[in-house]
MDAnalysis code that builds the backbone (N, CA, C; Angstrom):
import MDAnalysis as mda
import numpy as np

u = mda.Universe.empty(747, n_residues=249, atom_resindex=np.repeat(np.arange(249), 3), trajectory=True)
u.add_TopologyAttr("name", ["N", "CA", "C"] * 249)
u.add_TopologyAttr("resid", np.arange(1, 250))
u.add_TopologyAttr("resname", ["MET", "LYS", "LEU", "ASP", "THR", "VAL", "CYS", "ALA", "PHE", "LEU", "ASP", "ASP", "PHE", "LEU", "ARG", "ILE", "LYS", "THR", "PHE", "GLN", "ASP", "VAL", "SER", "HIS", "ASN", "GLY", "LEU", "GLN", "VAL", "GLN", "ASN", "ASN", "GLY", "THR", "VAL", "THR", "LYS", "ILE", "CYS", "LEU", "GLY", "VAL", "ASP", "ALA", "THR", "LEU", "PRO", "PHE", "PHE", "ARG", "CYS", "ALA", "VAL", "GLU", "ARG", "GLY", "ALA", "ASP", "CYS", "VAL", "ILE", "VAL", "HIS", "HIS", "GLY", "LEU", "SER", "TRP", "GLY", "ASP", "SER", "LEU", "ALA", "ARG", "ILE", "THR", "GLY", "ARG", "ASN", "TYR", "ASP", "LEU", "VAL", "GLU", "PHE", "ALA", "VAL", "ARG", "ASN", "ASN", "LEU", "ALA", "VAL", "TYR", "GLY", "CYS", "HIS", "LEU", "PRO", "LEU", "ASP", "ALA", "HIS", "PRO", "VAL", "VAL", "GLY", "ASN", "ASN", "ALA", "GLN", "LEU", "ALA", "LYS", "LEU", "LEU", "GLY", "VAL", "ARG", "ARG", "VAL", "LYS", "PRO", "PHE", "TYR", "ASP", "TYR", "HIS", "GLY", "GLN", "LEU", "ILE", "GLY", "VAL", "LYS", "GLY", "ASP", "LEU", "ASN", "LEU", "SER", "LEU", "GLU", "VAL", "LEU", "LYS", "LYS", "ARG", "ILE", "ARG", "THR", "GLY", "ILE", "SER", "THR", "LYS", "THR", "VAL", "PHE", "CYS", "ASP", "PHE", "GLY", "LYS", "PRO", "VAL", "VAL", "ARG", "ARG", "ILE", "GLY", "ILE", "VAL", "SER", "GLY", "GLY", "VAL", "GLY", "ASP", "GLY", "VAL", "GLU", "GLN", "ALA", "ALA", "VAL", "GLU", "LYS", "LEU", "ASP", "TYR", "TYR", "LEU", "SER", "GLY", "GLU", "PRO", "SER", "LEU", "ILE", "GLY", "TYR", "HIS", "ALA", "ALA", "GLU", "HIS", "TYR", "GLY", "ILE", "ASN", "ALA", "ALA", "PHE", "ALA", "GLY", "HIS", "TYR", "PRO", "THR", "GLU", "THR", "PHE", "GLY", "VAL", "LYS", "ALA", "LEU", "ALA", "PRO", "GLU", "ILE", "ARG", "LYS", "LYS", "LEU", "ARG", "ILE", "LYS", "THR", "GLU", "PHE", "ILE", "GLU", "PHE", "GLY", "ILE", "SER", "VAL"])
u.atoms.positions = np.array([
    [12.140, -17.346, -12.160],
    [10.535, -17.286, -12.317],
    [9.941, -17.327, -13.152],
    [8.811, -17.825, -13.451],
    [8.019, -17.661, -14.729],
    [7.294, -16.286, -14.977],
    [7.819, -15.743, -16.144],
    [7.954, -14.513, -16.602],
    [6.178, -14.428, -16.549],
    [5.039, -15.116, -16.655],
    [3.867, -15.180, -16.595],
    [3.476, -14.869, -15.200],
    [4.375, -15.594, -13.663],
    [3.942, -15.285, -12.735],
    [4.390, -13.903, -12.115],
    [5.471, -13.273, -12.896],
    [5.714, -12.144, -12.648],
    [4.501, -10.742, -12.760],
    [4.491, -10.982, -14.319],
    [3.098, -10.393, -14.402],
    [1.506, -10.236, -13.794],
    [1.326, -11.475, -13.624],
    [0.016, -11.468, -13.095],
    [0.411, -10.965, -11.605],
    [1.635, -11.158, -10.810],
    [1.554, -10.380, -9.110],
    [1.336, -8.626, -9.944],
    [2.525, -8.160, -10.844],
    [2.251, -6.441, -11.035],
    [0.814, -6.725, -11.452],
    [0.329, -7.006, -12.230],
    [-0.955, -6.570, -13.066],
    [-1.851, -6.604, -11.547],
    [-1.959, -7.528, -11.050],
    [-3.057, -7.270, -9.432],
    [-2.684, -6.286, -8.740],
    [-0.875, -6.046, -8.287],
    [-0.799, -5.370, -7.007],
    [-0.838, -4.040, -7.936],
    [-0.615, -3.540, -9.173],
    [-0.546, -2.158, -9.866],
    [-2.470, -2.288, -9.966],
    [-3.134, -3.202, -10.115],
    [-4.625, -2.768, -10.369],
    [-4.506, -1.918, -11.785],
    [-3.582, -2.773, -12.916],
    [-3.588, -2.093, -13.798],
    [-4.963, -2.030, -14.577],
    [-5.802, -3.289, -14.861],
    [-7.438, -3.056, -15.076],
    [-8.142, -2.157, -15.067],
    [-7.948, -1.207, -13.833],
    [-8.930, -0.191, -12.914],
    [-8.577, 0.687, -13.737],
    [-7.628, 1.048, -14.610],
    [-6.980, 2.205, -15.156],
    [-7.545, 2.989, -16.795],
    [-8.265, 3.671, -17.384],
    [-8.063, 3.931, -18.620],
    [-6.861, 4.792, -18.769],
    [-6.075, 4.091, -19.930],
    [-4.750, 5.277, -19.983],
    [-4.023, 4.945, -21.399],
    [-3.765, 5.977, -21.998],
    [-2.858, 5.819, -23.358],
    [-2.042, 4.955, -23.205],
    [-1.439, 4.788, -22.272],
    [-0.411, 3.726, -22.173],
    [-0.929, 2.218, -22.055],
    [0.033, 1.523, -22.733],
    [-1.086, -0.014, -22.596],
    [0.251, -0.678, -21.682],
    [-0.663, -0.593, -20.227],
    [0.291, -0.985, -19.044],
    [0.214, -2.563, -19.272],
    [1.387, -3.134, -18.446],
    [1.547, -4.376, -18.519],
    [2.759, -4.888, -19.088],
    [2.637, -6.358, -19.617],
    [3.836, -6.682, -20.031],
    [3.703, -6.181, -22.257],
    [4.708, -5.426, -22.606],
    [4.648, -4.720, -23.714],
    [5.751, -5.976, -24.873],
    [6.813, -6.534, -24.043],
    [7.593, -7.553, -24.522],
    [8.091, -8.231, -24.015],
    [7.898, -9.695, -24.336],
    [8.197, -10.561, -23.508],
    [9.371, -11.208, -23.955],
    [9.853, -11.947, -22.964],
    [11.341, -12.599, -23.311],
    [10.772, -14.189, -23.473],
    [11.945, -15.224, -22.967],
    [11.396, -16.566, -23.118],
    [10.735, -16.755, -21.926],
    [10.462, -16.113, -21.362],
    [9.966, -16.396, -20.453],
    [9.939, -16.988, -18.739],
    [11.508, -16.495, -18.413],
    [11.843, -16.496, -17.104],
    [12.683, -15.409, -16.951],
    [12.066, -15.165, -15.184],
    [12.938, -14.129, -14.727],
    [13.682, -14.657, -13.800],
    [15.315, -13.656, -13.674],
    [15.971, -13.957, -12.681],
    [16.315, -12.758, -12.163],
    [16.169, -11.648, -12.970],
    [16.398, -10.526, -12.101],
    [15.680, -9.031, -13.209],
    [15.621, -8.131, -12.138],
    [14.326, -6.962, -12.753],
    [15.496, -5.957, -12.479],
    [15.460, -4.871, -13.381],
    [15.858, -3.496, -13.332],
    [14.383, -2.803, -13.613],
    [14.173, -1.706, -12.972],
    [13.654, -0.793, -12.531],
    [13.969, 0.605, -13.263],
    [12.760, 1.589, -13.545],
    [13.776, 2.507, -14.313],
    [12.409, 3.387, -14.786],
    [12.735, 4.979, -15.342],
    [11.218, 5.738, -15.517],
    [11.270, 5.384, -16.695],
    [12.409, 5.684, -17.885],
    [11.822, 6.091, -19.540],
    [12.543, 4.494, -19.932],
    [11.749, 3.751, -20.428],
    [12.267, 2.948, -21.824],
    [12.982, 3.517, -23.082],
    [14.285, 3.678, -22.959],
    [15.296, 4.112, -23.786],
    [16.109, 3.565, -23.826],
    [17.032, 3.165, -25.309],
    [18.111, 2.219, -25.856],
    [19.341, 2.261, -24.234],
    [19.423, 3.248, -23.707],
    [20.599, 3.282, -22.791],
    [20.145, 2.835, -21.340],
    [19.136, 2.443, -21.205],
    [18.779, 2.176, -20.014],
    [18.382, 1.016, -19.786],
    [17.902, 0.525, -21.549],
    [18.179, -1.071, -21.524],
    [18.970, -1.934, -21.792],
    [20.235, -0.816, -21.933],
    [21.497, -1.433, -22.372],
    [22.563, -1.761, -21.038],
    [22.192, -0.623, -20.012],
    [22.549, -0.439, -19.034],
    [21.963, -1.906, -17.525],
    [20.516, -2.228, -18.238],
    [20.005, -3.033, -17.731],
    [20.215, -4.440, -17.939],
    [20.442, -4.973, -19.046],
    [21.265, -6.171, -19.520],
    [22.868, -6.268, -19.377],
    [23.556, -5.167, -19.180],
    [25.091, -5.308, -18.556],
    [25.026, -5.634, -17.124],
    [23.471, -5.105, -16.468],
    [23.722, -5.641, -14.957],
    [22.821, -6.907, -14.644],
    [22.524, -7.676, -15.930],
    [22.109, -9.047, -16.042],
    [21.048, -9.332, -15.852],
    [19.987, -8.322, -16.258],
    [18.376, -8.266, -16.255],
    [18.343, -8.979, -17.436],
    [16.672, -9.625, -16.867],
    [16.231, -10.090, -18.269],
    [14.558, -9.866, -18.058],
    [14.099, -8.738, -17.339],
    [13.156, -8.111, -17.283],
    [13.426, -6.588, -16.658],
    [12.672, -5.520, -17.285],
    [12.875, -4.685, -17.017],
    [11.175, -4.058, -16.677],
    [11.115, -2.989, -15.544],
    [9.665, -2.380, -15.921],
    [9.948, -0.975, -15.278],
    [9.404, -0.370, -16.276],
    [9.601, 1.240, -16.811],
    [8.081, 1.713, -16.152],
    [7.833, 3.095, -15.757],
    [6.800, 3.558, -15.992],
    [6.555, 4.370, -17.086],
    [6.822, 4.860, -18.426],
    [7.009, 4.867, -18.974],
    [7.543, 3.823, -20.292],
    [6.440, 3.584, -20.831],
    [6.875, 2.346, -21.756],
    [7.033, 2.283, -23.422],
    [7.396, 1.662, -23.895],
    [6.883, 1.537, -25.258],
    [6.064, 1.913, -26.296],
    [4.790, 1.094, -25.348],
    [3.524, 1.351, -26.211],
    [2.378, 2.173, -25.810],
    [2.459, 2.938, -26.752],
    [1.160, 4.141, -26.189],
    [0.012, 4.149, -27.422],
    [-0.950, 4.214, -27.083],
    [-2.176, 4.226, -27.972],
    [-1.424, 3.653, -29.503],
    [-1.420, 3.928, -30.530],
    [-0.961, 3.615, -31.912],
    [0.137, 3.694, -32.332],
    [1.514, 4.105, -31.347],
    [3.201, 3.848, -31.787],
    [3.434, 3.095, -31.909],
    [3.275, 1.818, -31.719],
    [3.631, 0.552, -32.489],
    [3.056, 0.309, -33.388],
    [2.468, 1.277, -34.419],
    [1.661, 0.764, -35.261],
    [2.809, 0.472, -37.115],
    [4.082, 1.247, -36.475],
    [5.186, 0.585, -37.375],
    [6.368, 0.767, -36.754],
    [6.809, -0.235, -36.694],
    [8.114, -0.605, -36.059],
    [9.425, -0.374, -36.421],
    [9.632, 1.332, -36.909],
    [10.645, 1.844, -37.285],
    [11.439, 2.889, -36.631],
    [12.214, 2.955, -36.934],
    [13.120, 4.132, -36.185],
    [13.840, 3.878, -35.058],
    [12.981, 4.353, -34.103],
    [13.340, 4.547, -32.455],
    [12.716, 3.300, -31.961],
    [11.190, 3.594, -32.475],
    [10.922, 1.861, -32.189],
    [11.201, 0.550, -32.270],
    [11.559, 0.561, -33.637],
    [12.641, -0.808, -34.029],
    [14.283, -0.642, -33.264],
    [14.732, 0.021, -32.828],
    [15.638, -0.052, -32.208],
    [15.603, -0.540, -30.969],
    [14.279, -0.179, -30.306],
    [13.817, -0.396, -28.815],
    [13.678, -1.638, -28.440],
    [12.740, -2.310, -29.552],
    [12.331, -3.548, -29.582],
    [13.386, -4.456, -30.134],
    [13.994, -4.197, -31.449],
    [14.953, -5.615, -31.498],
    [15.961, -5.529, -30.803],
    [16.458, -4.505, -29.835],
    [17.559, -4.847, -28.621],
    [16.864, -5.573, -27.743],
    [15.576, -5.133, -27.142],
    [14.788, -6.250, -26.465],
    [14.918, -7.833, -26.564],
    [14.285, -7.644, -27.883],
    [14.318, -9.056, -28.293],
    [15.334, -9.903, -28.494],
    [16.317, -9.337, -29.074],
    [17.621, -9.777, -29.020],
    [18.375, -10.139, -27.609],
    [17.900, -9.566, -26.896],
    [18.824, -9.963, -25.759],
    [18.032, -10.515, -24.691],
    [16.854, -10.872, -24.799],
    [16.141, -11.830, -24.048],
    [15.694, -10.688, -22.888],
    [14.971, -9.528, -23.359],
    [14.864, -8.554, -22.199],
    [12.930, -8.549, -22.193],
    [12.574, -8.799, -21.351],
    [11.114, -8.400, -21.262],
    [10.802, -7.196, -20.687],
    [9.586, -6.187, -21.293],
    [9.733, -4.744, -20.891],
    [7.898, -4.992, -20.363],
    [8.441, -4.477, -19.535],
    [6.669, -4.085, -18.295],
    [6.395, -2.813, -18.352],
    [5.222, -1.780, -18.387],
    [5.115, -0.597, -18.495],
    [3.831, -0.543, -17.794],
    [4.189, 0.624, -16.667],
    [3.327, 0.813, -15.340],
    [3.020, 2.477, -15.812],
    [1.908, 3.098, -16.398],
    [1.938, 4.526, -16.259],
    [0.953, 5.136, -14.985],
    [-0.093, 4.793, -15.367],
    [-1.239, 5.932, -14.362],
    [-1.530, 5.171, -12.928],
    [-1.404, 3.749, -13.290],
    [-1.287, 2.861, -11.945],
    [-0.456, 3.032, -11.118],
    [0.533, 3.465, -11.785],
    [2.076, 3.694, -10.609],
    [1.770, 5.064, -10.114],
    [1.229, 6.256, -10.998],
    [1.090, 7.221, -10.330],
    [0.149, 7.284, -9.345],
    [-0.917, 6.752, -9.392],
    [-1.796, 6.897, -8.404],
    [-1.880, 5.656, -7.362],
    [-1.273, 4.575, -7.163],
    [-1.102, 3.165, -5.842],
    [-0.981, 3.932, -4.544],
    [-2.100, 3.607, -3.738],
    [-1.960, 4.152, -2.811],
    [-0.652, 3.860, -2.001],
    [0.278, 3.056, -2.078],
    [1.373, 2.759, -1.072],
    [2.388, 2.853, -2.227],
    [2.939, 2.424, -3.314],
    [4.226, 2.575, -3.905],
    [3.966, 3.661, -4.832],
    [2.786, 4.426, -5.161],
    [2.449, 5.385, -6.445],
    [3.376, 6.589, -6.122],
    [3.939, 7.053, -7.594],
    [4.681, 8.481, -7.447],
    [4.273, 9.730, -6.640],
    [2.768, 9.412, -6.063],
    [2.529, 11.053, -5.442],
    [1.877, 10.196, -3.853],
    [1.996, 9.109, -3.438],
    [1.868, 8.968, -2.296],
    [3.502, 8.513, -1.862],
    [4.237, 8.260, -2.421],
    [5.706, 8.601, -1.750],
    [6.843, 9.695, -1.739],
    [5.616, 10.580, -2.799],
    [6.178, 11.987, -2.646],
    [5.496, 12.717, -1.359],
    [4.610, 12.285, -1.124],
    [3.565, 12.861, 0.344],
    [4.246, 12.539, 1.263],
    [4.383, 11.324, 1.316],
    [5.493, 10.725, 2.827],
    [6.786, 11.370, 2.621],
    [7.342, 11.354, 1.455],
    [8.740, 12.391, 1.788],
    [8.181, 13.742, 2.433],
    [7.149, 14.427, 2.263],
    [7.038, 15.700, 2.369],
    [6.353, 15.928, 4.028],
    [6.287, 14.287, 4.443],
    [5.194, 14.737, 5.718],
    [3.758, 14.925, 5.495],
    [3.450, 14.440, 4.613],
    [1.688, 15.235, 4.239],
    [0.828, 14.023, 5.331],
    [-0.047, 14.243, 5.640],
    [-1.152, 13.392, 7.045],
    [-2.361, 13.615, 6.600],
    [-3.136, 12.703, 6.715],
    [-4.384, 12.152, 6.073],
    [-4.254, 12.622, 4.281],
    [-3.975, 11.758, 4.261],
    [-3.566, 11.992, 2.798],
    [-5.032, 10.941, 2.003],
    [-5.326, 12.106, 0.849],
    [-6.917, 11.246, -0.075],
    [-6.075, 11.719, -1.504],
    [-7.097, 10.765, -2.028],
    [-6.631, 10.756, -3.736],
    [-7.453, 12.182, -4.159],
    [-6.515, 12.683, -5.306],
    [-6.645, 14.198, -5.622],
    [-6.514, 13.720, -7.040],
    [-6.948, 14.811, -7.945],
    [-6.943, 15.244, -9.130],
    [-7.563, 14.284, -10.236],
    [-8.749, 14.788, -10.720],
    [-9.607, 13.884, -11.804],
    [-8.938, 13.969, -12.921],
    [-8.742, 13.094, -13.918],
    [-7.886, 13.125, -14.847],
    [-8.698, 12.133, -15.656],
    [-9.888, 12.322, -16.655],
    [-10.558, 11.605, -17.317],
    [-11.553, 10.442, -16.376],
    [-12.045, 11.298, -14.818],
    [-12.953, 10.287, -14.528],
    [-11.943, 9.603, -13.500],
    [-10.414, 9.803, -13.605],
    [-9.058, 8.729, -12.440],
    [-8.786, 9.374, -11.599],
    [-9.121, 9.528, -10.349],
    [-8.012, 10.349, -9.224],
    [-6.755, 9.422, -9.221],
    [-5.895, 10.513, -9.359],
    [-4.374, 9.839, -9.931],
    [-3.268, 10.214, -9.286],
    [-3.470, 11.514, -8.529],
    [-2.825, 12.495, -7.096],
    [-3.611, 12.265, -6.156],
    [-2.478, 12.822, -5.462],
    [-3.582, 12.562, -3.483],
    [-3.089, 13.964, -3.305],
    [-3.702, 14.211, -1.888],
    [-3.946, 15.882, -1.180],
    [-3.811, 15.200, 0.367],
    [-3.138, 16.187, 1.057],
    [-3.613, 16.290, 2.378],
    [-3.158, 17.261, 2.941],
    [-2.967, 17.014, 4.317],
    [-2.487, 18.398, 5.698],
    [-1.394, 18.289, 5.654],
    [-0.932, 19.746, 5.931],
    [0.278, 19.940, 6.168],
    [0.705, 21.269, 7.066],
    [1.285, 21.388, 8.119],
    [1.679, 22.613, 8.959],
    [3.022, 23.317, 8.516],
    [3.690, 23.643, 7.682],
    [4.756, 23.951, 7.626],
    [4.608, 25.552, 7.048],
    [5.920, 25.947, 7.349],
    [6.205, 27.021, 6.739],
    [6.501, 27.286, 5.038],
    [6.107, 28.119, 4.182],
    [6.269, 28.209, 3.262],
    [7.752, 27.680, 2.925],
    [9.118, 28.543, 3.889],
    [10.094, 28.257, 3.356],
    [10.730, 26.713, 3.783],
    [10.163, 26.685, 4.513],
    [10.407, 24.752, 5.296],
    [10.165, 23.892, 4.071],
    [8.812, 24.192, 3.794],
    [8.703, 23.195, 2.565],
    [9.355, 23.218, 1.169],
    [9.539, 24.403, 0.941],
    [10.702, 24.889, -0.381],
    [11.678, 23.534, 0.140],
    [12.532, 24.036, 1.179],
    [13.668, 23.546, 1.362],
    [13.140, 21.853, 1.574],
    [12.072, 21.445, 1.265],
    [11.879, 19.754, 1.727],
    [11.959, 19.622, 0.114],
    [11.536, 20.190, -0.801],
    [11.407, 19.422, -2.073],
    [12.538, 20.103, -2.720],
    [13.409, 20.814, -2.403],
    [14.801, 21.081, -3.087],
    [15.333, 20.266, -2.652],
    [15.829, 19.373, -1.145],
    [16.658, 18.274, -0.749],
    [16.036, 17.010, -1.342],
    [14.693, 16.732, -1.201],
    [14.523, 15.601, -1.398],
    [14.351, 14.988, -2.803],
    [13.500, 16.087, -3.430],
    [13.270, 16.087, -4.759],
    [14.141, 16.461, -6.084],
    [14.570, 18.147, -6.084],
    [14.911, 18.433, -6.831],
    [15.308, 20.013, -6.427],
    [16.830, 20.449, -6.695],
    [17.366, 21.513, -6.722],
    [17.100, 22.371, -7.519],
    [16.379, 21.948, -8.733],
    [16.398, 22.789, -9.853],
    [14.845, 23.238, -9.774],
    [14.220, 22.597, -9.029],
    [12.629, 23.208, -8.609],
    [12.208, 24.380, -8.915],
    [11.060, 24.681, -10.176],
    [10.593, 25.632, -10.156],
    [9.504, 25.897, -9.248],
    [9.374, 27.180, -8.324],
    [8.697, 27.786, -7.525],
    [7.830, 28.933, -7.692],
    [6.663, 29.188, -7.346],
    [5.849, 29.926, -7.730],
    [5.491, 30.175, -6.424],
    [5.319, 31.584, -5.838],
    [5.091, 31.526, -4.898],
    [4.014, 33.072, -4.769],
    [3.077, 32.764, -4.809],
    [1.797, 33.468, -4.786],
    [0.750, 33.539, -3.777],
    [0.684, 32.091, -2.593],
    [0.202, 32.010, -1.704],
    [0.517, 32.268, -0.404],
    [0.106, 31.971, 0.986],
    [-0.064, 32.102, 2.036],
    [1.252, 31.352, 2.232],
    [2.206, 32.142, 3.431],
    [3.334, 32.117, 3.938],
    [3.390, 30.585, 4.684],
    [2.073, 30.154, 5.452],
    [2.083, 28.895, 5.975],
    [1.278, 27.761, 5.302],
    [1.843, 26.645, 4.921],
    [1.123, 25.934, 4.272],
    [0.560, 24.837, 5.019],
    [-0.841, 24.457, 4.900],
    [-1.833, 23.430, 5.578],
    [-2.596, 22.395, 4.685],
    [-2.526, 22.624, 3.544],
    [-3.249, 21.692, 2.780],
    [-2.391, 21.480, 1.145],
    [-2.287, 20.622, 0.964],
    [-1.266, 20.463, -0.283],
    [-1.989, 19.505, -1.695],
    [-1.598, 19.850, -2.791],
    [-2.439, 18.550, -3.577],
    [-0.986, 18.258, -4.607],
    [-0.798, 17.080, -4.571],
    [0.551, 16.321, -5.326],
    [-0.031, 15.739, -6.781],
    [0.087, 16.008, -7.775],
    [0.442, 15.361, -9.261],
    [1.329, 14.979, -9.762],
    [2.421, 14.309, -9.741],
    [3.713, 13.659, -10.614],
    [3.615, 14.049, -11.767],
    [4.953, 14.153, -12.309],
    [4.571, 14.072, -13.536],
    [4.894, 15.470, -14.792],
    [3.764, 15.939, -15.759],
    [3.713, 16.557, -16.202],
    [1.967, 17.131, -16.226],
    [1.360, 17.864, -15.246],
    [0.340, 18.087, -15.103],
    [0.122, 19.485, -14.330],
    [0.756, 20.476, -15.316],
    [0.536, 21.918, -14.978],
    [-1.089, 22.556, -14.402],
    [-2.001, 22.082, -15.594],
    [-3.445, 22.135, -15.227],
    [-4.160, 21.664, -13.998],
    [-3.073, 21.269, -13.203],
    [-3.670, 20.556, -11.766],
    [-3.690, 22.150, -10.637],
    [-3.134, 23.227, -11.192],
    [-2.873, 24.286, -10.292],
    [-5.041, 24.736, -10.011],
    [-5.784, 24.434, -11.265],
    [-6.655, 25.135, -11.160],
    [-7.664, 23.952, -9.919],
    [-7.254, 22.707, -10.436],
    [-8.428, 22.068, -9.381],
    [-8.063, 21.761, -8.200],
    [-6.672, 22.618, -7.734],
    [-6.134, 22.936, -6.479],
    [-6.741, 23.883, -5.979],
    [-6.680, 24.893, -6.616],
    [-7.474, 26.222, -6.137],
    [-8.828, 26.104, -5.535],
    [-9.871, 25.324, -6.634],
    [-11.256, 24.975, -6.682],
    [-11.205, 23.895, -5.008],
    [-10.124, 23.303, -5.013],
    [-10.836, 22.597, -3.438],
    [-9.924, 23.171, -2.518],
    [-9.402, 24.667, -2.784],
    [-9.128, 25.322, -1.359],
    [-7.865, 25.007, -0.599],
    [-6.987, 24.207, -2.046],
    [-5.455, 23.605, -1.793],
    [-4.457, 25.123, -1.170],
    [-4.108, 25.364, -0.385],
    [-2.640, 26.306, -0.330],
    [-1.090, 26.367, -1.456],
    [-1.426, 24.794, -1.950],
    [0.243, 24.658, -2.315],
    [-0.043, 23.506, -3.413],
    [0.331, 24.090, -4.565],
    [0.407, 22.172, -5.895],
    [1.817, 21.854, -5.985],
    [2.113, 20.715, -5.964],
    [3.179, 20.087, -6.674],
    [3.053, 19.217, -7.953],
    [3.924, 19.700, -9.200],
    [3.845, 18.598, -9.670],
    [5.593, 18.661, -10.570],
    [5.354, 18.153, -11.623],
    [6.504, 18.032, -12.391],
    [7.467, 19.050, -13.171],
    [6.690, 18.948, -14.785],
    [7.147, 19.706, -15.457],
    [6.747, 21.191, -15.021],
    [7.853, 22.328, -15.418],
    [7.207, 23.296, -15.480],
    [6.334, 23.699, -16.351],
    [4.841, 24.875, -16.054],
    [3.930, 24.835, -16.631],
    [3.648, 26.378, -16.709],
    [3.721, 27.228, -18.106],
    [3.619, 28.644, -18.351],
    [1.785, 28.803, -17.912],
    [1.010, 27.549, -17.758],
    [-0.882, 27.653, -17.602],
    [-0.617, 27.756, -16.282],
    [0.658, 27.030, -15.935],
    [0.401, 26.362, -14.378],
    [0.751, 27.936, -13.375],
    [1.947, 28.668, -14.043],
    [2.156, 29.423, -13.542],
    [0.957, 30.568, -13.464],
    [0.548, 30.758, -14.604],
    [-0.355, 32.064, -14.482],
    [-2.044, 31.524, -13.542],
    [-2.185, 30.072, -13.960],
    [-3.023, 29.559, -12.588],
    [-2.647, 30.207, -11.356],
    [-1.463, 29.648, -10.754],
    [-1.247, 30.435, -9.650],
    [-1.208, 31.337, -9.318],
    [-0.520, 32.146, -9.963],
    [-1.144, 33.921, -10.082],
    [-2.050, 34.071, -9.712],
    [-3.154, 33.532, -10.821],
    [-4.227, 33.908, -10.703],
    [-5.348, 33.777, -9.413],
    [-4.970, 32.482, -8.853],
    [-5.928, 31.916, -7.590],
    [-5.380, 32.559, -6.092],
    [-3.765, 33.001, -6.538],
    [-3.367, 33.145, -5.095],
    [-2.991, 31.755, -4.681],
    [-2.082, 31.073, -5.136],
    [-1.720, 30.181, -4.498],
    [-0.525, 29.605, -4.842],
    [0.572, 28.772, -4.098],
    [1.785, 28.424, -4.164],
    [1.490, 26.786, -5.016],
    [2.860, 26.961, -5.659],
    [3.010, 25.687, -6.602],
    [4.449, 25.976, -6.824],
    [4.821, 24.506, -7.017],
    [6.389, 24.117, -7.418],
    [5.866, 23.066, -8.389],
    [7.277, 23.061, -9.181],
    [7.225, 22.088, -10.179],
    [8.963, 21.725, -10.388],
    [8.842, 20.592, -9.903],
    [10.019, 19.544, -9.383],
    [10.954, 18.880, -10.741],
    [10.308, 19.093, -11.572],
    [10.497, 18.033, -12.907],
    [9.597, 16.758, -13.347],
    [9.835, 16.475, -14.067],
    [8.989, 15.403, -14.406],
    [9.938, 14.256, -14.521],
    [11.140, 13.850, -14.448],
    [11.851, 12.974, -14.044],
    [11.846, 12.556, -12.792],
    [12.295, 13.766, -12.114],
    [12.409, 13.862, -10.685],
    [11.229, 13.739, -9.865],
    [10.142, 13.612, -9.847],
    [9.117, 13.604, -9.485],
    [8.284, 12.192, -9.644],
    [9.042, 11.226, -10.679],
    [8.549, 9.966, -10.949],
    [9.370, 9.007, -11.124],
    [10.568, 9.347, -10.139],
    [11.287, 8.228, -9.693],
    [11.042, 7.421, -8.533],
    [10.303, 7.637, -7.728],
    [9.379, 7.292, -6.300],
    [9.107, 5.989, -6.679],
    [7.834, 6.213, -7.370],
    [6.946, 4.954, -7.706],
    [8.168, 3.677, -7.887],
    [9.001, 3.454, -9.011],
    [9.520, 2.036, -9.354],
    [10.612, 2.406, -8.470],
    [11.301, 3.095, -7.544],
    [12.193, 2.831, -6.529],
    [11.239, 1.845, -5.142],
    [9.786, 2.707, -5.095],
    [9.201, 1.814, -4.018],
    [8.453, 0.537, -4.818],
    [8.295, 0.315, -5.855],
    [7.973, -1.002, -6.114],
    [8.854, -2.249, -6.083],
    [10.165, -1.563, -5.901],
    [11.280, -2.633, -6.118],
    [11.916, -3.668, -4.640],
    [11.404, -2.982, -3.462],
    [11.255, -4.001, -2.413],
    [10.299, -4.764, -2.494],
    [9.355, -4.269, -2.907],
    [7.704, -5.281, -2.592],
    [8.019, -6.444, -3.379],
    [8.566, -6.490, -4.789],
    [9.120, -7.611, -5.828],
    [9.855, -8.481, -5.267],
    [10.629, -7.941, -4.321],
    [12.029, -8.529, -3.704],
    [11.253, -9.570, -2.322],
    [10.143, -8.910, -1.923],
    [9.727, -9.475, -0.829],
    [8.719, -10.469, -1.146],
    [7.894, -10.108, -2.365],
    [6.987, -10.883, -2.547],
    [7.373, -12.473, -3.699],
    [8.135, -11.713, -4.259],
    [8.941, -12.700, -5.115],
    [9.685, -13.486, -5.170],
    [10.648, -12.838, -4.325],
    [12.149, -13.324, -4.015],
    [12.774, -13.208, -5.017],
    [12.935, -12.001, -5.936],
    [13.601, -11.778, -7.535],
    [14.530, -10.809, -7.208],
    [15.673, -10.664, -7.621],
    [16.496, -9.866, -7.843],
    [16.207, -8.459, -8.285],
    [16.273, -7.426, -7.845],
    [15.632, -6.275, -8.168],
    [16.991, -4.962, -8.083],
    [16.839, -4.317, -9.149],
    [17.963, -2.770, -9.092],
    [17.170, -2.002, -9.789],
    [16.674, -0.344, -9.124],
    [16.678, 0.822, -9.745],
    [17.463, 1.145, -10.306],
    [17.869, 1.844, -11.586],
    [18.796, 2.452, -12.575],
    [18.520, 3.578, -12.643],
    [18.976, 4.867, -11.875],
    [19.040, 6.814, -12.203],
    [19.474, 6.499, -13.504],
    [18.703, 6.932, -14.692],
    [18.734, 6.940, -15.757],
    [17.560, 8.547, -16.259],
    [18.414, 9.317, -15.992],
    [17.228, 10.433, -16.368],
    [18.201, 12.008, -16.137],
    [16.686, 13.064, -16.367],
    [16.940, 14.001, -16.477],
    [16.476, 14.622, -15.524],
    [16.517, 16.319, -15.295],
    [16.188, 16.831, -13.890],
    [14.772, 17.610, -14.491],
    [14.484, 17.657, -15.646],
    [13.332, 18.251, -16.060],
    [12.246, 17.006, -16.453],
])
């Protein structure tokens, strides 16, 4: 299949033009114009690229791509290694950051909500005028919810238990969004889940008397690329494979 066809589908399905983002979402490195297999992962790293090529991919889709702001103003050092490897190995690179966090079906936050059994899911967390997380209803004891997070996301989750023993309303923003605790408190949610542990988030949870959990940046952001893979297979009939290549933080 033509690379242009793949990118057109992804651009439309992920609604990348509707987001303002420091990531240059979309195609970041092209190949010879043909795609036969796509590997998906969280981070654009050299080990991930090598593994994708070894598995026969000529295109990768990553949540954290290569091109951020003016990050490629100079193609030197690590930038050179990544770009040179992709070009030499005919590997197209497609990055999708905020659109993959916010997507209502395959997004990281929608998938986390589905995993935890959240009901009546709505957009949440204003990031520069864009709602990138989700919120919704639960009716779980604090201990049952913590068990679901440990089992389904990460056993290394950092918990901040400062709120109610029963969780009825939860806000979720994947990645590194510790300051979301305050927005959760303002909206009278009684639980907040994000990725990277945050000292600011800890103090905010303690101050507002709200429960919070930080399950790791990488673990909370595998869900979007995993959910995107079957959509690509179904719509484009291209081989896809998720590659687990990250850390617990």
